N, C-alpha and C positions, 0 to 999 in steps of 0.2 A: 376559403378552404382551411381546414384545421387538421393537424396531424395529432393523433391521440396515442399515447403510450399505454399498453396493456401488459401488466406484469403479473407474475406468480401463476402463469398458466401451466397446466399439466403438459408434459412433454408430448403427449399424443394428440393434443389439440391441432385441428386442421384450420387452414385459412377459410375454408367453407363454413365451418362451425362458427368461427369468429365473425365472419361476414353476416351470417344469419342472426347472431346475437345483436349486432349493432344495427342491422337493417330495420329493426323495430322502431328506430328513432329517425330514420331518413335514409337517403341514398348513400351507399357505401361506394366510394370511388376506387379505393385500393386497400388491400390487406397484405401485410408482409410479416411473416414469422421469421425471427432471427435464428440462424444456425451457426454452430461453431465452424470456423473456417477449415480447421484441420480434420475434425472427425465427422462433420456434417450432421452432428446430433443437434436437436433443438435446444435452445438456451432458456426456454420458459418465458419468453416475452416477445412482443411484436408491436406493430404499429398499424393503425387504421386511419384512413383519410376520408373525411366527410365534409359537407358544407358546414360553415361555422355554427349556425344556429342549431342544426341537427346534432353536430358533434358535442356542443356544450350540453344539450339535453341528455345525450348518451353518457357523458362523463358524470353528470349529476345523478343519473339513475343507476348506473352500473358500478360505480366505485364502491368496493367493499362487499359486493354480492358474492354468493357462492356459485362457481361455474366449474363444472367438471370435478367437483369434490374439493375445490380450493377457493379460498377467498382472494379474488382478483383485485389488483390495484389499477385504477383507470384515471389518467389525468392528461392534461395537454403536454405533448412532447416538447422538450427543450431542444434548442438548436445544438447540434454537435459541435464541440469546441475543436479547434484546429490541433491543439496539443493533446487530444484524447486518444492518440495512437498508443498501442502497447509499447512498453519500454523495450528497447533492444537489449538482448542479453549480451553482456560483455565479459570476456574472459581475460584475466590478467595473469599471464605467464603460468606458473605452476601452483598457483593458489588453490587450496582445497577449501571447499565450503561445507 
């Protein structure tokens, strides 16, 4: 199984549309579009899970194509680092920024 990063998606892209695009290359096991935690708005990227051979074929064929009026970026997803959490906002007394 391979997890594929898909970036530069238009915000109106649905998981169904992404699944349909990738299913041309094999069985799609999962699709997840990422949304902002606070606003719930799409962030313009997501992840697709496929079998490794099918996923590699999809990456090769789909990276750089136009989808929904935008040139998408498609590559193998990298593992999320433990320190990839957003920085906590710190306030120091009466400092003005």
